N, C-alpha and C positions, 0 to 999 in steps of 0.2 A: 503493499499499501502508499503509494505517494508520503513523505511526509506533508503537514499540515501548510507550509509557506507553498509546497510548491500545489498545492491543491489552490491556494488563495490564488497563484498567478494564472495558471490558467483559468478559472472560473471568473476571474477581471477578464481577461481578456474575452473569454468568451462573449460575455458581457457589452466590453468594449463592438463588437465585433455585432452584435444585435441593433447597437446603436447606429454603429453605421450603418448600416442593411437601410435602417427606416432613415436616415439624412438624404442615403442618398434617392431613394423610394421618391420622400416629399420635392426632393430637387428636382428628378424626374419629371415626376405630375407634374409640376408648375413648368419647366423648361419644356413640356410638352403644348402646353400651351401659348407659351412667350418664346420659348429659347428655343428651336427644333434644331440648331446646330450644335447644342449642349447634348444629346439626349444622347448620342453614340459613347461619348466619353463618360457621362453618369451610367449607362447601364453596364460598361466598360468595368467602371469602377463596383457598380454594383458586385455584378459577375465575381468580383475579388473577394467579394466581403463576405456572401456568400459560401465562397470555399471556404475562406476562414471561420467561416463560422461551424461549418460544418466539420471542419477539423479541431476546433477544438470541441466539441459538442461530442465527435468520436472518442476525441483523449478520455474526454470526462466518464460515460457512458463507459468503455473497457477499463477503466479504475477506477470506477465505482464508487465518481465522484459528484455530489450533488451540484445543480450551476446555481448561479447565484441568485439569492431571492429579490432583489432586484432589477431584475429583466425586465419586469412590466414598466421602472421606472427610464431605463434605459431605451425603449420603444419609443414612449411618450416624449422624451427629451429629443432623442435623434428626430421624430419626424416633427416636434416644434422649428427644432436649431432647423432644419431641411427645409420647413413654408418660408420658415420667416428669413433665411438668408435669399433664398432662390426669389422671393417679393422684394425684394432688395437690388436687383439685379444679376446677370452676370457675374461680372467683378465679385462682387457679395458671397459669393456659392464658391469660388474659386480661393476667397480669402477666408472660408468656411473651411474648406477641404486642405488648406497649408494649417493654418490655426490646429487644428483635429490631428492631422498625420505629425508636424512639428512635435505635439502633445504625446503622441503615441510612442516615434521614433525614439524619445528621449527616455520616455520609460521601458519598453522592449530592451534597449542599452542594457539598462539595468537586471534585467530580466535575463536574460541571455547570459549576462556575466554570471551568475547565479545559480543560472538551474545547467551551465556547462558542466559545475561543479558534483552539482546537488540529485540529476536528473536528465539523464540523455534522454527519451521519451518526448518528456515537456522541452526539453530544448529545441528537439526536432520539428516539434509541433510550432513551436515559436518561431525559429528561425523561415520555414517556408514560408510564412507570412511578409516577411521582410524589407523582400525584394518590389511585391506590389504594395507595400504602404509606401517604399521610397519611390515609387512608381508616382503615385498619387499625390505627394508631394511635391515634387518637380512639377507635376502639371499644376497646381496651385501656387506656384511660384512661379512658373512662367506666364500664366493665363491669367494669374490676381493682378493685386496691384500693393504697391509701399507708399500708396498716398494714406496721408493722414486724417482722410476724413473716413477711412477702414479701419483707423486703430482702436475704434468702438467692437466692433465688431472680432475682431484680433481677439479683443482682453475677454470677452464676454465668453468667446468659442474655449478658447485657450483655459480660462478659470473654472468654466461647467464643466468640461472634459475632465480636467483636474481633481472637481470636487466629487463628481460621478466617477471616476478611480478611487480616492479615496474614500466613497461610501461602501462602496460595493467591496475595498477589503475589508468591510464591519458586518457585512448581510452576508 
């Protein structure tokens, strides 16, 4: 049986993928109405997040580890964040992506250092998603904006992502 810390890490990652799925679904819904040129990118990122969710879901099942009790909160938060940022415009979608992915990748780097020493199966699950998350970050950086007007979005998204991660470690 994996240690409690390893269980917690994968449980939080699983919940985070649920949130990402909901962000991209909501943004895709709005993009279909207003920004059709973004739908292909959003579909691709959504497909990645679904694979990531399935990877962690399988790991949890195989290792007999429960999922995070806050999955519903990740879903709700993801949908709200996706709808709000999409309604703010194309650049806001990419600023949201950049803010989420930079926070997630920082979190993954710590996890990978820990898991490499403590649990190889969990390490493999986490490392398997990193490249996709880096690609999402690069899209966010390249298609978003560093303009000061987007600073509030960036701060809210980063703070809410960090809070959701912290809360999930407790549930």
